[in-house]
C-alpha positions in Angstrom: 75.0 73.5 109.9 76.5 73.5 106.4 79.4 71.1 106.1 80.1 71.0 102.4 82.6 73.5 100.9 81.3 76.2 98.7 81.6 75.7 95.0 83.2 78.3 92.8 81.7 80.1 89.9 84.0 82.0 87.6 82.0 85.1 87.0 80.3 85.8 90.4 80.3 84.9 94.0 80.8 81.2 94.7 78.2 78.8 96.1 74.5 78.5 95.8 74.2 81.2 98.4 75.3 84.2 96.3 72.1 85.9 97.5 71.9 84.2 100.9 70.3 86.6 103.4 68.9 84.4 106.2 70.4 84.4 109.6 73.4 82.0 109.5 72.8 78.6 111.2 76.2 78.8 112.9 77.8 81.2 115.4 81.1 83.1 115.5 82.3 80.6 118.1 81.6 77.8 115.6 83.7 79.5 113.0 86.5 80.2 115.4 86.6 76.7 116.6 87.4 75.5 113.1 90.5 77.7 112.8 93.9 76.3 114.1 94.7 78.3 117.2 98.2 79.2 115.9 96.5 81.3 113.1 95.6 83.9 115.7 99.2 84.4 116.9 101.5 87.0 115.1 105.1 86.0 114.6 106.9 89.2 115.1 110.1 88.3 113.1 107.9 87.2 110.2 105.8 90.4 110.3 109.0 92.4 110.4 110.4 90.5 107.4 107.4 91.5 105.3 107.9 95.1 106.3 111.6 95.2 105.5 111.2 93.4 102.2 108.6 95.9 101.1 110.8 98.8 102.2 113.9 97.3 100.4 111.8 96.8 97.2 110.7 100.4 97.3 114.3 101.6 97.9 115.5 99.4 95.0 112.9 100.9 92.7 113.9 104.4 93.6 117.6 103.6 93.0 116.7 102.1 89.6 114.6 105.1 88.6 117.3 107.5 89.5 120.0 105.6 87.6 117.9 105.0 84.5 116.1 108.4 84.6 114.3 107.8 81.3 110.7 108.6 80.4 110.5 105.1 79.0 111.0 103.8 82.6 109.0 106.3 84.7 105.6 104.8 84.0 106.9 101.4 84.9 108.3 102.9 88.1 105.0 104.5 89.0 103.1 101.2 88.5 105.7 99.1 90.4 106.3 101.7 93.1 102.6 102.4 93.6 102.0 98.7 94.0 104.7 98.4 96.6 103.3 101.5 98.4 100.0 99.6 98.6 101.8 96.5 99.9 103.5 98.7 102.6 100.1 100.2 103.5 98.8 96.7 104.1 101.6 96.1 106.6 100.5 99.2 108.4 96.9 97.9 108.1 98.0 94.8 110.1 99.6 97.1 112.7 96.3 99.0 113.1 94.5 95.7 113.8 97.1 94.5 116.2 97.8 91.5 114.0 101.4 92.6 113.1 102.4 92.2 116.8 100.7 92.0 120.1 103.0 94.8 121.3 101.2 98.2 121.0 104.5 100.1 120.7 105.8 97.9 117.9 102.5 98.3 116.0 102.5 102.1 116.5 106.1 102.6 115.3 105.9 100.3 112.3 102.4 101.6 111.5 103.7 105.2 111.4 106.7 104.1 109.3 104.4 102.4 106.8 101.7 105.0 106.6 103.3 108.4 107.1 105.2 108.3 103.7 101.8 107.7 102.1 100.3 110.7 103.8 98.0 108.5 105.9 97.6 109.5 109.5 98.1 106.1 111.1 96.2 106.5 114.4 93.3 108.4 112.7 93.0 105.8 110.0 93.2 103.0 112.5 90.3 104.5 114.5 88.0 105.0 111.5 89.0 101.6 110.1 88.0 100.1 113.4 84.6 101.7 113.0 84.3 100.1 109.5 84.9 96.6 110.9 82.4 97.1 113.8 79.6 98.1 111.4 80.4 96.3 108.2 77.3 95.7 106.1 75.1 98.2 108.2 73.3 100.3 105.7 73.0 103.4 108.0 76.3 103.1 109.9 78.9 101.8 107.5 82.1 103.8 107.4 83.3 103.0 103.8 81.6 102.3 100.5 78.1 102.3 101.8 75.2 102.2 99.2 73.0 105.1 98.3 69.3 104.5 98.8 67.1 105.0 95.8 65.9 108.4 97.0 69.5 109.5 97.7 70.6 108.3 94.3 67.7 110.1 92.5 68.6 113.4 94.4 72.4 113.1 94.1 74.1 116.0 92.3 76.1 115.4 89.2 79.5 115.5 90.9 78.4 112.7 93.3 77.4 110.5 90.4 80.6 111.2 88.6 82.8 110.4 91.7 80.9 107.3 92.6 79.9 105.7 89.3 82.9 106.4 87.0 86.5 105.2 87.3 87.2 108.4 89.2 86.0 106.5 92.3 89.6 105.1 92.3 91.0 108.4 93.6 88.6 109.0 96.4 90.7 107.9 99.3 92.5 111.3 100.0 89.1 113.0 100.0 87.9 110.4 102.5 90.8 111.2 104.7 90.1 114.9 104.5 86.4 114.8 104.8 85.1 111.2 105.3 81.8 111.1 103.5 78.4 113.0 103.4 76.9 110.9 106.2 79.8 111.2 108.6 81.7 114.4 109.3 85.3 114.5 110.7 88.6 114.9 109.0 91.3 112.4 109.8 93.9 115.2 109.9 92.1 117.4 112.6 92.5 115.9 116.1 89.5 117.9 117.3 87.1 116.4 114.7 84.0 114.4 115.5 85.8 111.2 114.4 87.7 111.0 117.7 86.8 110.4 121.3 88.6 112.6 123.8 90.9 109.7 124.8 92.0 109.4 121.1 92.9 113.0 120.4 96.5 112.6 121.6 97.1 109.8 119.2 95.5 111.8 116.4 97.8 114.7 117.1 100.9 112.5 116.8 99.8 111.0 113.5 98.8 114.4 112.1 102.1 115.9 113.1 104.1 113.3 111.1 101.8 113.6 108.1 102.2 117.4 108.0 106.0 116.9 108.4 105.9 114.6 105.4 103.9 117.3 103.5 106.5 119.8 104.5 109.3 117.6 103.2 107.6 117.1 99.9 107.0 120.9 99.6 110.7 121.6 100.3 111.8 119.0 97.6 109.3 120.6 95.2 110.7 124.0 95.9 114.3 122.8 95.4 113.9 120.6 92.4 110.6 121.6 90.8 107.2 120.1 90.2 108.5 117.6 87.6 110.7 116.1 90.4 107.6 115.7 92.6 105.6 114.1 89.8 108.3 111.6 88.9 109.3 110.5 92.3 106.1 110.8 94.3 102.8 111.8 92.7 103.1 109.0 90.0 103.4 106.1 92.5 101.1 107.8 95.0 98.2 107.9 92.5 98.8 104.2 91.7 98.8 103.4 95.4 95.5 105.3 96.0 94.0 103.5 93.0 94.9 100.1 94.4 93.5 101.0 97.8 90.2 102.2 96.4 89.9 99.3 93.9 90.5 96.6 96.6 88.2 98.1 99.2 85.5 98.8 96.7 85.5 95.3 95.3 85.4 93.6 98.7 82.2 95.5 99.6 80.4 96.2 96.4 78.7 93.5 94.4 75.1 92.7 93.5 75.2 89.5 95.5 76.3 91.2 98.8 73.4 91.9 101.2 73.1 95.0 103.3 71.2 95.3 106.5 69.1 97.9 108.3 68.4 98.4 112.0 67.7 95.2 113.9 68.3 93.0 110.9 72.0 93.7 111.2 74.3 91.9 113.6 78.1 91.5 113.6 78.2 88.1 112.1 75.8 88.9 109.2 77.8 92.1 108.5 81.2 90.4 108.6 79.9 87.8 106.1 78.7 90.5 103.7 82.0 90.8 102.0 83.6 88.8 99.2 87.0 87.3 98.6 88.8 88.3 95.4 91.6 86.6 93.4 94.3 89.1 92.3 96.5 86.4 90.7 100.2 86.9 91.3 99.5 90.1 93.1 97.9 88.1 96.0 101.3 87.5 97.6 102.7 91.0 96.8 99.8 92.8 98.7 99.8 90.3 101.5 96.7 88.3 100.9 94.3 91.2 101.4 92.0 89.4 99.0 91.1 86.9 101.7 88.7 89.4 103.1 85.9 87.2 104.6 88.2 85.6 107.2 89.8 89.0 107.9 86.4 90.6 108.7 85.4 87.7 110.9 88.7 87.8 112.9 90.8 91.0 112.5 93.5 89.6 114.8 94.7 87.0 112.2 98.0 88.1 110.6 97.9 88.3 106.8 100.2 85.3 106.4 97.7 83.0 108.2 94.6 84.2 106.3 94.8 81.6 103.5 95.0 78.7 106.1 92.2 80.3 108.1 90.0 80.7 105.0 90.3 77.0 104.1 89.4 76.0 107.6 86.2 78.1 107.7 84.9 77.3 104.3 83.2 74.0 105.3 81.5 75.8 108.2 80.3 78.8 106.2 79.1 76.7 103.2 76.9 78.8 101.0 77.5 81.8 103.2 81.0 82.1 102.0 81.5 84.3 98.9 84.5 84.2 96.6 84.9 85.5 93.1 87.4 84.4 90.5 86.1 86.9 88.0 89.0 89.0 86.5 89.5 92.1 88.6 88.8 94.8 86.0 85.7 92.9 84.7 84.4 92.7 88.3 85.1 96.4 88.8 83.2 97.4 85.7 80.3 95.0 86.5 80.0 96.3 90.1 80.3 99.9 88.9 77.6 99.6 86.4 75.2 97.3 88.3 75.5 98.6 91.8 73.7 102.0 91.8 71.4 102.0 94.8 69.4 99.9 97.3 65.7 100.1 98.1 64.5 102.8 100.5 62.7 100.1 102.5 63.4 96.6 103.8 65.7 95.1 106.5 67.8 93.1 104.0 68.5 94.7 100.7 70.8 94.3 97.7 72.2 96.7 95.1 70.0 97.5 92.1 71.1 98.9 88.7 
């Protein structure tokens, strides 16, 4: 077992194992044993505090935007408001994993309050996100940001290339909610879609109802006050929120050093390790440590405020199997976008090629 911490390289994944692809010499149980037990326990009052701070920050920004009402301020409002929308989404993300609280009703109520204003159907997203975590790194089954094979890449129409390999990939999340992706059918907004089991359709109906109610409210406000009102107060920060979501999820699962697995070469541990931690600077705290992605994929029940401690605990166990990048975010985004085109049509363990 590796016992020395991974070393950090400034421009790529840390450790000598940036391209490690062998079966890890440790088990999930070994990793869990290294984490202090209290890291697995949500503290409800603490989770609620993060939720209310995010909501109050958003309310404060709306009050400021209304009082100032200047085109010099609106772009700043969109950037700040969209960033706080993203932070609020991450709180709902914890609810979906059950790491906000161990109480299902609390998770459901707060999850809807966090996601519905963002036009995200909480239960539907929770279900598809659960699939993502169960098949992370699986080339054929991955739910989000899967690689194209070389033959798929060569045959891809122009619009696919534009959406996947230009900055437009930062606005794909609404399309994913509506349609998922070419390999998997099923809209998040249609409770009868193939995404849901029969036992999940009732939850899907509930979340879709609240999202359509939110759409109705936005439509009414647009009718009363005009499209410019919608742009200033909602579409601006919403686009920033979507861009944050796509940027973060893309960067955590797209890099030349991250392996992908086919068939029997995949297992949960290898898949969970095929992600990378990112450093977002001062934004780390604002968006609730979502950059600590390796520990999150290994143990989804760890609340976000315990992830840093859990990460430090598991690094000596993971050794060269731990990946972390300190590369500036936009530099990493452009590097991955340009160098991660496709993977080989063959092979059990493959990496992106440019």
